[in-house]
C-alpha positions in Angstrom: 114.0 105.5 95.5 113.2 102.2 97.2 110.7 99.7 95.8 108.9 96.8 97.5 106.4 94.2 96.4 104.1 91.4 97.6 102.1 88.7 96.1 99.6 86.2 97.5 97.8 83.1 96.4 95.4 81.2 98.6 92.5 79.0 98.9 89.8 80.2 101.4 87.7 77.7 103.3 84.1 78.7 104.0 81.1 76.8 105.2 79.4 77.1 101.8 82.5 75.8 99.9 86.0 76.9 98.9 87.2 80.0 97.2 90.4 80.9 95.3 92.0 84.3 96.0 95.0 85.9 94.3 96.6 89.3 95.1 99.7 91.3 94.1 100.9 94.7 95.0 103.9 96.9 95.5 105.1 100.1 97.0 107.6 102.8 96.0 109.4 105.1 98.4 109.7 108.2 96.3 111.5 110.3 99.0 112.4 109.9 102.6 108.8 111.0 103.6 106.6 109.9 100.6 105.4 106.5 99.6 103.1 105.3 96.8 101.3 101.9 96.9 99.3 99.8 94.5 97.5 96.5 95.0 95.3 94.3 92.8 93.1 91.5 94.3 90.7 88.9 92.8 88.6 86.2 94.4 86.3 83.5 93.0 84.6 80.5 94.5 81.3 78.7 95.1 78.5 81.3 95.1 81.0 84.2 95.4 83.0 86.3 93.0 84.9 89.4 93.8 85.8 91.2 90.5 89.3 92.7 90.2 89.8 95.2 92.9 92.5 97.9 92.6 93.8 99.9 95.6 96.0 102.9 95.1 97.6 104.8 98.0 99.8 107.6 99.0 101.4 108.0 102.4 103.3 110.9 103.9 105.7 109.5 106.5 106.5 112.8 108.2 
């Protein structure tokens, strides 16, 4: 098994103001041909809010 991860933190510039965004995710190679992924993302700013978003994925690498 092989694992990977990523994380992000940023400030988004928009014409109506600035927004704060944070994301984290990871992947797990469960076999030579199968991969599982997960990611969480949240954003908040002037006149905008994206609630917590979760993304789950499976990929067959055959």
